N, C-alpha and C positions, 0 to 999 in steps of 0.2 A: 309350592312355598316360595314366596319372593323374599329376597334378602337384600338390604341396602347397607353397604358398609360406609361408615362415617369416620373421618379422622377425628380421634378424641379431642384434639385441640380445637375443633370447630364446634364442639358441644356447648351449648349456652343454657342447658337446662331441660327439664321434662317437657315443658310445653313445645319447645323447638323440635325435640325428638319425636314427639307424637304428631306434630305438624308434618314432619318428613314422612312418618309412617302412614298418616292418612291420605298423603299425596299418591300413595300407591293403590288407593281404592279404585277399582275398575268395575263398578256397577253391581257388586255383590248384593244379594237381597237383604242380608243382615250384616250388622257390624257389631263386633265385640271389643271391649278394651279391658285389659288387665293392668294394674299399676301397683306392683309391690316388689320389695327386695327380699322377699322371703320364698321359701319353697311352697308350691302350690299342689294340692291334691284335688283330683276331680272325680266326681260320682260317676257310676255307670250311666251310659246313655244320657249324659248331661246336655248334649245338643239338642236331643229331641224334647227333653223336659223344659229347656229354655224356650224353645219355639212354642211348645204348648202353653206355657205361662204367658208368653207375649200374646198369643192369639186369645187367651181368656180375658184379656183387658178390653178386647173389642175396640181397640184405639190405635190407630195407624201411627200416632204421635207418642206412643208409650216408650218410655225408657226404663228397663228393669235395672235397678241399680242399688248397690249396698256396699257396706264393708264386709269383707270376707271374715266368716267365723273361724274360730280356732279348731283345729283337729290334732289329735296325738296319736302317733304310732303305738300300738301296743307293744310293749317292750319284748314279749316272748315271740313276736313275729320275726322271722329271720329274712334277710334279703336274699333274693334268688339271683346267683351269678353276679353279685355286686351291684345290682340295680333293683329298684322298687318295681314289683309287677304284682297286681292284684293284692296289694298290701291291706291288711285289716287295720282300721283306725277307729278311734272313738271320737265321736262328734257330739256337739250340743244341738238340740232340737230347736232351740230358739232362733228367731231371726232378728236381724239388726235393722231398726228403723231410723232413718236419717231425719230428725225433727228438731234439733237443738242447735241454736247459734246465739252467740253473745259477743259483746264488745269486751275484749280483754287487752291487758298491756302486754306487748311482746318484749323481746330481748332488748330492744332499743327504746323501750318505755313509751311507744306510740300505741294509741287504742285502735285496735284492728277487729273486724268482724270474723270471728273464728267459729268453726263447727267441728270441735274436737272429737276424736274417737270415744274417749272416755265419758263424754256427755250424752252420747247417743243411746237409745234404748234397745237393750239386748235381752228380749224376753219373748215368750210365747204370745201370739196375737190372740184376740177374742175367738172363741170357737166358731162364731158366725163368720169370721174373716179369714179362715184358714184355707178355703178352697180355691182362692184366686189372689193374685197381687193386689196390694192395697196402696192407695195414693200416699205420698209423703212430700214434704217440701224441697228436699235437697238432692243433689246429684253427687256421686262419688267417682273419683277417678280409679278407684281401686277395682271396681267391677261396674261395667256398663254394657247393656245389651239391647239393641234398637234396630229399626230399619236402616238400611245403608245410607238413606237420605240425610240422617243426622250428620254424617261425616261431611257431607257437602254443604248443608245449611249452616252448620255451626263449626267452622273450621278453627283449629287452634291457632292462636295468634303467635307467629314466630318472632314478633318484635318484643315479646316479653323476655327479659334476660334474668335467668336465676330466680324466678319467682318460686316460692315453696308450694307445697301441696294445698295448703289452706287457701291462698290466693287463687290458685289454678282452678280449685273446685267451686269456689264461689263465683269466679268469673264465668265458668261454663254454666253453672246453675242459672245465673241470671240471664245469660244470652240465650240459652236454650229455652227458658221460659218465655222470653220475648219472641221466639220463633214459633212458639205454639206447642212446644214439647211438654209432656207431663211424666212425672217421676213416680215409679212404683217400687215398693220393696217387694222381693219375691216371696212366694208361699213358703219355700224351704231352700236350704242351701244346696248348691251343686258343685261349688268350688270353695276350698278351705285353705287357710294358712296353717302350714304345719309347724307345731311347736313342740318342745321337749317337755318331758315330765309325766307324771302319772294322772289318771283321771278315772272317774267312776261313770262317765257318761255312756250312752248307749253305743254299741259297736256298729259299724257299717263297713262297707267295702268301697274301694276306689279303684279306678282303672290305672292310675299312675301317679308320679310326682314329678313336678317340672319346677326349674329354677325361676325365680322372678325376673321381671323384664326392666325395671327402672332403678337405678341406684340413687335414692333420694339424698344421699350424703356426699355426692361427688362435688368436686371444685370445678369452678368455671372461670379460668383465667381470662377469657375474652369479655367477661362481664364485670370486671373490676371497676367499680364506680358508677355502674349502670342500674343496680338493683333499685334504688330509690326512684329513679326516672321511670323504670318499668311499673313499679307499684303505683305511681302517680297516673301513668297512662291507663292501667287497668281499672283504677277507681273512677277516672273521668269517664271512660268508655261505659262503665256499668252504673253511672250516676250515683256512685257512693261518695263522690266529691263533685262539686260544681266546677266548671271552667273558671268561674270567677274567684274560686278559691286558690288557684294556682297561678303563678306568673307565667308559666309556659309549660307545654307538654308535647310529646311526640304524637302528632296527628297522622302519622303514616297509615294509610288504608283504614281510616277510622270508620268508613261506611261498611267495609267488609267485616271488621272484627268488633263492631259495636253492637248495639241492641238491634233486635229484629223487628219486623213490621206487623207482627200478629198481636202482641200484648205490650202494653207500656210497663216499664220497670216500676212505676209507682204502684201499679196494681199488685206486684209481687210484694213489695214493701208493706202495702196496707194489709193484704191478705194474711201475711205471716208476721206481722207486728215488728218490723224493722224500721227504727227511726234513725235515718242516716245523718240527720243534722244534729240530733241530740246524742248520738252514739249510744243508744240503748235499744234493747229488744224486749218485747213482751214475754213474760214468763208463762209457764204452764202450756206452752204450744204442744209439748210432747203428749200431754194428757189428752188433747183434742185429736191428735193424729193416731196414737196407739190404739185409742178406744174404737177407732174406725169411723168416728163422727165426721172427720174431715172428708174421708172418702165418700160416705153417704151423701154429705152435703153437696160435694163438688161433682160426682159422677153423673148426677141427674142432669147436669148441663152439657153432657157430651153432644157434639155436633152430629146432626142426622146422618152425615157422610162419613162418620167415624174418624174425622180429621182433627181430633183433640177436643179438649173441654173449652167451652166458650166462656 
């Protein structure tokens, strides 16, 4: 286990922290990211199951990604020695599909493209689509599992200061898409957010409980006055704004942290109904995704060498 200690005063947000973490990559075959400030429960043999699901896609450019489902510790289960060990929990059998985005007004009354947790689809997939991961349009920072080259090809932009989870996820979604990566929702959950309260869902077992990694509510003194400039940079790099629309922007390392060479961003916008000039999105995309129709239509265009969907 490698540990990097950072002076808290140097922290400029989650994207910077993840940039630092990813620089510790040393050629591992797989890379996994968790991003949540809650406790996490893991299922038995979660690592083997993740690899099996990845291999089931037959896609070297696959990313298994989702929001973590909730799990509840059964109240009659006692802690052993003050710690959680083989704790019985109650979980939901549904899986979360990342399929919805819309332009909404934020706290500063600006219209932004958001894909909020409450708008994603949390339900059982069609019976014919339960045996392997299914394609979806978006990526989540809360859970991501891929080949290690994803870390190298789509590095986190350390020049973004105090951007929130919404901007982070849309930036990485768009950049990963242009580098040829494809996003899949897993067949079933292997990691869960622990919440309190009672439930009648099916019981299961976990190997343990771990604290979250990122505090999304932290303050970043070094970012004072830089948040808006960071958002402009992010929007220009992902072509959600034209350079002609802004008087100036931070162009530092724009080739490294901009779009990739495999697909154009306009293909993403047209495929998934995002109109960046009109600030609107097509509705009913989730119906197309959750039914498995998107998966069936796209997966037939897998490259013969397994390096992503053409």
